[in-house]
MIMARTI-249537 format. One line per 2 residues: their letters; for each residue z, x, y of N, C-alpha, C. Coordinates in nm, 4 decimals, padded with zeros to 6 digits. Layout:
// residues N
A = Z X Y Z X Y Z X Y ~ ...;
// end
This chain:
// residues 182
MI = 01.7508 00.8686 -00.5959 01.7489 00.9646 -00.4872 01.6047 01.0032 -00.4548 ~ 01.5695 01.0010 -00.3293 01.4366 01.0415 -00.2848 01.4324 01.1943 -00.2792;
RR = 01.3267 01.2519 -00.3373 01.3127 01.3975 -00.3423 01.2043 01.4459 -00.2467 ~ 01.2205 01.5706 -00.1984 01.1154 01.6344 -00.1196 00.9860 01.6314 -00.1995;
HS = 00.8777 01.6248 -00.1305 00.7420 01.6244 -00.1867 00.7045 01.4919 -00.2524 ~ 00.7957 01.3944 -00.2564 00.7562 01.2632 -00.3096 00.6546 01.2010 -00.2145;
LV = 00.5682 01.1186 -00.2704 00.4688 01.0484 -00.1898 00.5157 00.9060 -00.1680 ~ 00.5020 00.8596 -00.0444 00.5381 00.7219 -00.0129 00.4225 00.6521 00.0565;
WL = 00.4090 00.5260 00.0246 00.3168 00.4375 00.0940 00.4052 00.3405 00.1699 ~ 00.3743 00.3193 00.2965 00.4581 00.2357 00.3820 00.4004 00.0957 00.3973;
QS = 00.4904 00.0009 00.4166 00.4499 -00.1370 00.4438 00.3801 -00.1421 00.5793 ~ 00.2940 -00.2383 00.5968 00.2316 -00.2585 00.7276 00.3190 -00.3533 00.8090;
GF = 00.2778 -00.3817 00.9300 00.3496 -00.4791 01.0114 00.4524 -00.4181 01.1047 ~ 00.4585 -00.2867 01.1144 00.5467 -00.2216 01.2111 00.4735 -00.0999 01.2649;
SL = 00.5123 -00.0541 01.3809 00.4469 00.0613 01.4414 00.5245 00.1883 01.4103 ~ 00.4522 00.2926 01.3751 00.5130 00.4239 01.3537 00.5254 00.4999 01.4855;
GF = 00.4744 00.4405 01.5929 00.4844 00.5034 01.7243 00.3616 00.5845 01.7625 ~ 00.2672 00.5980 01.6721 00.1448 00.6731 01.6990 00.0273 00.5960 01.6380;
PD = -00.0741 00.5619 01.7167 -00.1880 00.4877 01.6616 -00.2541 00.5580 01.5424 ~ -00.2631 00.6915 01.5470 -00.3245 00.7648 01.4346 -00.2420 00.7474 01.3075;
AD = -00.1102 00.7484 01.3198 -00.0234 00.7317 01.2026 -00.0341 00.5894 01.1483 ~ -00.0415 00.4918 01.2390 -00.0591 00.3532 01.1944 -00.1922 00.3372 01.1216;
AW = -00.2976 00.4004 01.1725 -00.4294 00.3933 01.1076 -00.4260 00.4616 00.9716 ~ -00.3551 00.5745 00.9624 -00.3403 00.6448 00.8347 -00.2736 00.5535 00.7318;
RD = -00.1620 00.4933 00.7723 -00.0900 00.4018 00.6845 -00.1754 00.2815 00.6474 ~ -00.2412 00.2234 00.7452 -00.3209 00.1032 00.7212 -00.4445 00.1318 00.6369;
GS = -00.4803 00.2605 00.6240 -00.5898 00.3002 00.5360 -00.5427 00.3225 00.3928 ~ -00.4211 00.2783 00.3627 -00.3607 00.2912 00.2284 -00.3404 00.4363 00.1875;
NA = -00.3105 00.5210 00.2842 -00.2851 00.6622 00.2563 -00.1361 00.6893 00.2422 ~ -00.1056 00.7909 00.1636 00.0332 00.8299 00.1380 00.0857 00.9233 00.2468;
FI = 00.2171 00.9243 00.2578 00.2902 01.0208 00.3394 00.3732 01.1040 00.2421 ~ 00.4096 01.2233 00.2816 00.4923 01.3081 00.1953 00.6326 01.3165 00.2549;
VC = 00.7331 01.3087 00.1692 00.8723 01.3131 00.2141 00.9108 01.4570 00.2480 ~ 00.9642 01.4750 00.3674 01.0101 01.6071 00.4114 01.1628 01.6152 00.4142;
RT = 01.2252 01.5275 00.4890 01.3710 01.5300 00.5079 01.4228 01.3892 00.5317 ~ 01.5535 01.3733 00.5136 01.6196 01.2523 00.5599 01.6669 01.2798 00.7023;
RP = 01.6864 01.1737 00.7761 01.7325 01.1852 00.9142 01.8540 01.0959 00.9311 ~ 01.9323 01.1171 01.0351 02.0474 01.0299 01.0588 02.0045 00.8833 01.0669;
GE = 02.0879 00.7942 01.0178 02.0591 00.6519 01.0237 01.9656 00.6046 00.9140 ~ 01.9663 00.6726 00.7994 01.8850 00.6340 00.6834 01.7355 00.6338 00.7127;
SL = 01.6923 00.7225 00.7978 01.5508 00.7371 00.8300 01.4966 00.8588 00.7562 ~ 01.3678 00.8558 00.7243 01.3025 00.9675 00.6562 01.2034 01.0355 00.7492;
SL = 01.1988 01.1678 00.7432 01.0913 01.2422 00.8079 00.9786 01.2523 00.7070 ~ 00.8619 01.2046 00.7470 00.7451 01.2023 00.6597 00.6333 01.2825 00.7246;
GY = 00.5471 01.3372 00.6427 00.4330 01.4099 00.6940 00.3038 01.3573 00.6348 ~ 00.1968 01.3847 00.7053 00.0642 01.3581 00.6514 -00.0312 01.4575 00.7145;
CV = -00.1430 01.4769 00.6498 -00.2361 01.5810 00.6899 -00.3766 01.5225 00.6901 ~ -00.4412 01.5252 00.8050 -00.5773 01.4714 00.8147 -00.6779 01.5829 00.7875;
PA = -00.7983 01.5482 00.7432 -00.8979 01.6517 00.7136 -00.9294 01.7370 00.8362 ~ -00.9569 01.8629 00.8103 -00.9909 01.9560 00.9175 -01.1380 01.9406 00.9557;
TD = -01.1688 01.9848 01.0739 -01.3084 01.9873 01.1176 -01.3491 02.1317 01.1403 ~ -01.4720 02.1629 01.1102 -01.5286 02.2965 01.1339 -01.4508 02.4079 01.0654;
GA = -01.3963 02.3827 00.9452 -01.3279 02.4866 00.8701 -01.1916 02.5254 00.9239 ~ -01.1420 02.4531 01.0231 -01.0099 02.4832 01.0788 -00.9019 02.4391 00.9805;
KP = -00.7816 02.4860 01.0042 -00.6686 02.4438 00.9216 -00.6427 02.2952 00.9460 ~ -00.6242 02.2169 00.8385 -00.6012 02.0726 00.8577 -00.4769 02.0464 00.9421;
PR = -00.4883 01.9598 01.0431 -00.3718 01.9295 01.1265 -00.2678 01.8470 01.0510 ~ -00.1430 01.8878 01.0671 -00.0305 01.8168 01.0058 00.0375 01.7317 01.1113;
HA = 00.0852 01.6159 01.0681 00.1523 01.5238 01.1593 00.2834 01.4779 01.0958 ~ 00.3786 01.4422 01.1812 00.5085 01.3965 01.1324 00.5416 01.2613 01.1946;
VA = 00.6064 01.1775 01.1151 00.6542 01.0473 01.1620 00.7894 01.0208 01.0965 ~ 00.8561 00.9193 01.1457 00.9822 00.8764 01.0853 00.9673 00.7311 01.0418;
AS = 01.0300 00.6993 00.9302 01.0313 00.5617 00.8798 01.1620 00.5416 00.8048 ~ 01.2026 00.4168 00.7939 01.3247 00.3888 00.7191 01.2906 00.3693 00.5720;
AA = 01.3887 00.3882 00.4860 01.3679 00.3672 00.3429 01.3268 00.2231 00.3151 ~ 01.3714 00.1292 00.3984 01.3375 -00.0116 00.3800 01.1884 -00.0385 00.4059;
QI = 01.1205 00.0517 00.4751 00.9784 00.0332 00.5060 00.8866 00.0885 00.3964 ~ 00.9447 00.1465 00.2934 00.8644 00.2033 00.1847 00.8160 00.0920 00.0927;
AK = 00.6853 00.0901 00.0692 00.6268 -00.0071 -00.0233 00.6204 00.0506 -00.1645 ~ 00.5966 00.1801 -00.1754 00.5820 00.2447 -00.3065 00.6174 00.3919 -00.2917;
IT = 00.6770 00.4479 -00.3967 00.7106 00.5900 -00.3964 00.6763 00.6484 -00.5337 ~ 00.6141 00.7653 -00.5332 00.5798 00.8345 -00.6574 00.5992 00.9841 -00.6372;
RP = 00.5921 01.0584 -00.7449 00.5876 01.2038 -00.7352 00.4411 01.2429 -00.7150 ~ 00.4138 01.3642 -00.6677 00.2748 01.4072 -00.6463 00.1952 01.4079 -00.7775;
PV = 00.0619 01.4132 -00.7668 -00.0197 01.4106 -00.8880 00.0025 01.5343 -00.9751 ~ -00.0171 01.5174 -01.1040 -00.0027 01.6278 -01.1996 -00.1180 01.7256 -01.1790;
WE = -00.0867 01.8542 -01.1845 -00.1883 01.9596 -01.1728 -00.2680 01.9634 -01.3021 ~ -00.3967 01.9449 -01.2925 -00.4804 01.9322 -01.4119 -00.4853 02.0588 -01.4967;
QA = -00.4541 02.1761 -01.4421 -00.4540 02.2995 -01.5208 -00.3282 02.3169 -01.6047 ~ -00.2292 02.2326 -01.5845 -00.1039 02.2446 -01.6599 -00.1081 02.1544 -01.7820;
VE = -00.0651 02.2068 -01.8937 -00.0635 02.1287 -02.0173 00.0601 02.0390 -02.0168 ~ 00.0467 01.9246 -02.0752 00.1563 01.8276 -02.0773 00.2680 01.8645 -02.1746;
TL = 00.2467 01.9623 -02.2607 00.3465 01.9946 -02.3630 00.4419 02.1057 -02.3201 ~ 00.4500 02.1331 -02.1933 00.5328 02.2427 -02.1449 00.6824 02.2108 -02.1469;
GF = 00.7182 02.0850 -02.1437 00.8586 02.0474 -02.1333 00.9008 02.0262 -01.9894 ~ 00.8081 02.0393 -01.8981 00.8301 02.0115 -01.7558 00.6961 01.9692 -01.6981;
TV = 00.6973 01.9148 -01.5773 00.5749 01.8647 -01.5162 00.5402 01.9474 -01.3935 ~ 00.4178 01.9982 -01.3906 00.3676 02.0768 -01.2779 00.2824 01.9838 -01.1916;
RL = 00.3198 01.9742 -01.0642 00.2532 01.8800 -00.9740 00.1859 01.9533 -00.8591 ~ 00.0772 01.8971 -00.8136 -00.0031 01.9534 -00.7063 00.0460 01.9015 -00.5720;
IG = 00.0653 01.9926 -00.4760 00.0986 01.9534 -00.3385 00.0055 02.0313 -00.2451 ~ 00.0254 02.0202 -00.1161 -00.0547 02.0962 -00.0207 -00.1957 02.0426 -00.0034;
SR = -00.2832 02.1297 00.0461 -00.4188 02.0870 00.0822 -00.4980 02.0348 -00.0370 ~ -00.4769 02.0916 -00.1538 -00.5505 02.0439 -00.2710 -00.5037 01.9034 -00.3135;
MW = -00.3750 01.8748 -00.2927 -00.3257 01.7393 -00.3202 -00.3902 01.6400 -00.2239 ~ -00.3908 01.6740 -00.0936 -00.4490 01.5831 00.0046 -00.5970 01.5580 -00.0263;
AR = -00.6692 01.6618 -00.0678 -00.8108 01.6449 -00.1027 -00.8254 01.5498 -00.2215 ~ -00.7405 01.5659 -00.3215 -00.7489 01.4786 -00.4383 -00.7142 01.3342 -00.4017;
LT = -00.6100 01.3157 -00.3212 -00.5665 01.1794 -00.2873 -00.6650 01.1053 -00.1987 ~ -00.7276 01.1773 -00.1047 -00.8127 01.1097 -00.0061 -00.9619 01.1204 -00.0364;
GN = -01.0006 01.2184 -00.1179 -01.1425 01.2420 -00.1419 -01.2094 01.3170 -00.0284 ~ -01.1323 01.3616 00.0694 -01.1852 01.4363 00.1837 -01.1610 01.5857 00.1651;
PY = -01.2427 01.6700 00.2288 -01.2212 01.8146 00.2163 -01.0986 01.8600 00.2965 ~ -01.0196 01.9439 00.2345 -00.9030 02.0069 00.2987 -00.9064 02.1529 00.2578;
GR = -00.8792 02.2411 00.3489 -00.8734 02.3824 00.3147 -01.0097 02.4392 00.2801 ~ -01.0045 02.5585 00.2199 -01.1243 02.6311 00.1781 -01.1164 02.6555 00.0282;
PD = -01.2267 02.6928 -00.0354 -01.2213 02.7210 -00.1804 -01.1202 02.8303 -00.2163 ~ -01.0943 02.9230 -00.1234 -00.9994 03.0304 -00.1526 -00.8569 02.9977 -00.1070;
SD = -00.8337 02.8733 -00.0646 -00.6975 02.8324 -00.0272 -00.6063 02.8422 -00.1490 ~ -00.4796 02.8758 -00.1242 -00.3865 02.8859 -00.2367 -00.3615 02.7496 -00.2998;
VD = -00.3049 02.7534 -00.4178 -00.2686 02.6323 -00.4901 -00.1184 02.6144 -00.4727 ~ -00.0786 02.5049 -00.4101 00.0631 02.4752 -00.3887 00.1096 02.3792 -00.4967;
LV = 00.2199 02.4159 -00.5610 00.2712 02.3376 -00.6732 00.4195 02.3097 -00.6569 ~ 00.4650 02.2043 -00.7199 00.6072 02.1774 -00.7366 00.6261 02.1451 -00.8847;
VD = 00.7244 02.2107 -00.9440 00.7499 02.1936 -01.0874 00.8759 02.1097 -01.1030 ~ 00.8606 01.9903 -01.1585 00.9742 01.9012 -01.1807 01.0451 01.9418 -01.3097;
LD = 01.1714 01.9796 -01.2954 01.2534 02.0233 -01.4090 01.3725 01.9303 -01.4239 ~ 01.4154 01.9088 -01.5485 01.5330 01.8250 -01.5712 01.6614 01.8952 -01.5311;
SP = 01.6641 02.0285 -01.5487 01.7843 02.1045 -01.5155 01.7466 02.2511 -01.4938 ~ 01.8352 02.3280 -01.4327 01.8081 02.4702 -01.4111 01.7889 02.5500 -01.5407;
TA = 01.8337 02.4986 -01.6534 01.8165 02.5736 -01.7791 01.6692 02.5866 -01.8172 ~ 01.5832 02.5002 -01.7654 01.4398 02.5074 -01.7948 01.3636 02.5944 -01.6950;
AD = 01.4309 02.6466 -01.5944 01.3628 02.7202 -01.4874 01.2966 02.8476 -01.5366 ~ 01.3592 02.9208 -01.6281 01.2990 03.0457 -01.6756 01.1648 03.0205 -01.7435;
AA = 01.1553 02.9151 -01.8231 01.0285 02.8811 -01.8887 00.9231 02.8437 -01.7842 ~ 00.9625 02.7714 -01.6800 00.8691 02.7345 -01.5738 00.8195 02.8582 -01.5002;
VE = 00.9091 02.9520 -01.4730 00.8705 03.0757 -01.4040 00.7762 03.1583 -01.4920 ~ 00.8009 03.1616 -01.6221 00.7086 03.2313 -01.7135 00.5703 03.1680 -01.7073;
FL = 00.5635 03.0354 -01.7090 00.4358 02.9663 -01.6991 00.3670 02.9996 -01.5669 ~ 00.4409 02.9927 -01.4553 00.3823 03.0195 -01.3237 00.3337 03.1643 -01.3125;
TR = 00.4065 03.2569 -01.3711 00.3654 03.3980 -01.3691 00.2316 03.4149 -01.4413 ~ 00.2185 03.3530 -01.5586 00.0906 03.3596 -01.6325 -00.0212 03.2920 -01.5538;
AA = 00.0066 03.1748 -01.4987 -00.0947 03.1010 -01.4232 -00.1399 03.1807 -01.3007 ~ -00.0463 03.2444 -01.2322 -00.0802 03.3237 -01.1135 -00.1658 03.4446 -01.1512;
AE = -00.1368 03.5057 -01.2659 -00.2140 03.6221 -01.3101 -00.3575 03.5831 -01.3462 ~ -00.3765 03.4613 -01.3948 -00.5092 03.4146 -01.4367 -00.5874 03.3458 -01.3252;
SP = -00.5213 03.3084 -01.2172 -00.5847 03.2297 -01.1116 -00.6648 03.3174 -01.0155 ~ -00.7845 03.2721 -00.9759 -00.8618 03.3475 -00.8770 -00.8059 03.3343 -00.7345;
VA = -00.7134 03.2389 -00.7125 -00.6493 03.2223 -00.5818 -00.4978 03.2287 -00.6007 ~ -00.4282 03.2526 -00.4914 -00.2824 03.2631 -00.4969 -00.2194 03.1300 -00.5373;
ID = -00.1074 03.1393 -00.6075 -00.0296 03.0216 -00.6449 00.1055 03.0314 -00.5769 ~ 00.1453 02.9231 -00.5138 00.2761 02.9140 -00.4502 00.3452 02.7926 -00.5106;
AE = 00.4727 02.8054 -00.5452 00.5388 02.6945 -00.6151 00.6870 02.6886 -00.5838 ~ 00.7401 02.5677 -00.5968 00.8832 02.5441 -00.5908 00.9263 02.4791 -00.7210;
LS = 01.0460 02.5138 -00.7638 01.1087 02.4500 -00.8796 01.1941 02.3364 -00.8251 ~ 01.1755 02.2159 -00.8756 01.2446 02.0987 -00.8222 01.3410 02.0419 -00.9261;
FP = 01.4668 02.0324 -00.8867 01.5726 01.9832 -00.9749 01.6300 01.8533 -00.9179 ~ 01.6408 01.7475 -00.9989 01.6999 01.6229 -00.9472 01.8452 01.6464 -00.9060;
DI = 01.8838 01.5869 -00.7974 02.0208 01.5942 -00.7446 02.0621 01.7341 -00.6998 ~ 01.9678 01.8299 -00.6978 01.9983 01.9646 -00.6488 01.9061 01.9991 -00.5332;
GE = 01.7746 01.9971 -00.5581 01.6757 02.0318 -00.4568 01.5710 02.1256 -00.5137 ~ 01.5058 02.1993 -00.4237 01.3971 02.2873 -00.4623 01.4291 02.4329 -00.4311;
IH = 01.3811 02.5203 -00.5197 01.3991 02.6645 -00.5054 01.2625 02.7282 -00.5260 ~ 01.2252 02.8210 -00.4393 01.0979 02.8910 -00.4554 01.0990 02.9678 -00.5871;
WK = 00.9890 02.9618 -00.6611 00.9841 03.0199 -00.7955 01.0059 03.1704 -00.7950 ~ 00.9576 03.2404 -00.6921 00.9771 03.3864 -00.6886 01.1208 03.4216 -00.6526;
EW = 01.1879 03.3330 -00.5810 01.3290 03.3555 -00.5526 01.4103 03.3386 -00.6812 ~ 01.3754 03.2371 -00.7607 01.4431 03.2191 -00.8894 01.4215 03.3419 -00.9768;
QS = 01.3021 03.3982 -00.9707 01.2645 03.5139 -01.0515 01.3409 03.6403 -01.0085 ~ 01.3900 03.6435 -00.8865 01.4632 03.7596 -00.8360 01.5998 03.7715 -00.9036;
TS = 01.6691 03.8766 -00.8696 01.8044 03.8958 -00.9243 01.9122 03.8598 -00.8213 ~ 01.8716 03.7964 -00.7142 01.9656 03.7620 -00.6083 02.0778 03.6726 -00.6619;
PQ = 02.2036 03.7028 -00.6243 02.3149 03.6184 -00.6692 02.3207 03.4840 -00.5963 ~ 02.2509 03.4723 -00.4815 02.2450 03.3466 -00.4076 02.0996 03.3055 -00.3896;
LL = 02.0749 03.1764 -00.3970 01.9394 03.1242 -00.3847 01.9342 03.0188 -00.2748 ~ 01.8218 03.0150 -00.2020 01.8025 02.9139 -00.0996 01.7558 02.7853 -00.1672;
VK = 01.8334 02.6796 -00.1527 01.8018 02.5496 -00.2104 01.7705 02.4546 -00.0952 ~ 01.6504 02.3967 -00.1007 01.6088 02.2990 -00.0001 01.6117 02.1610 -00.0634;
SV = 01.6620 02.0656 00.0103 01.6608 01.9268 -00.0362 01.6241 01.8389 00.0824 ~ 01.6160 01.7092 00.0613 01.5855 01.6204 00.1734 01.6998 01.6187 00.2744;
ET = 01.8193 01.6549 00.2292 01.9342 01.6528 00.3199 01.9542 01.7830 00.3958 ~ 01.9282 01.8982 00.3310 01.9678 02.0254 00.3906 01.8967 02.1425 00.3251;
AR = 01.9144 02.2584 00.3834 01.8776 02.3858 00.3209 02.0067 02.4667 00.3179 ~ 02.0399 02.5216 00.1988 02.1679 02.5915 00.1864 02.1570 02.7026 00.0828;
LV = 02.2427 02.8013 00.0957 02.2525 02.9063 -00.0052 02.3487 02.8599 -00.1136 ~ 02.3073 02.8765 -00.2383 02.3883 02.8353 -00.3519 02.3996 02.9540 -00.4472;
AR = 02.5193 02.9778 -00.4985 02.5378 03.0850 -00.5961 02.4571 03.0538 -00.7219 ~ 02.3809 03.1518 -00.7675 02.2998 03.1338 -00.8877 02.3868 03.0876 -01.0044;
AD = 02.5061 03.1422 -01.0151 02.5970 03.1056 -01.1251 02.6332 02.9573 -01.1231 ~ 02.6347 02.8964 -01.0060 02.6664 02.7534 -00.9953 02.5513 02.6636 -01.0408;
LQ = 02.4341 02.7204 -01.0597 02.3172 02.6420 -01.1003 02.2921 02.6462 -01.2503 ~ 02.3580 02.7344 -01.3199 02.3289 02.7505 -01.4628 02.4407 02.7007 -01.5510;
// end
């Protein structure tokens, strides 16, 4: 199953419908998975470097799963220790900067993360880690908890006492009873 925030590299030899997107792909750059679309198509995004300190422009394209040459999860966040029992991955402007070597965002830009968890039973430990990391970080931390075959939940929403949680996946966004996740 393809998950949100996965990185894909597309095969060449077909047009994405936009010369800039074709050039991005042909430069061996990754796209990020956003959603699935009708007809087994994927909504993909990519972000080019900003000019003059502006917010980096985001672009969207569609491609079929058959056009994917390679798929991976985002890079591991270097501040996270590997012995946590889950994997903390970097997304957002800092991910794009690491992948391309180009400047994205500002030094005070927040750190966007996705935490890959095997099951919802590990979510409390991930939230404890994120709470400590946010308290120690000089910039804001924003994160989603990612569960295979379920989707993603914002870490502060998981931390709340709400009986229903917003779960986003490549297929949909839906409210799910917290009790059904544990």
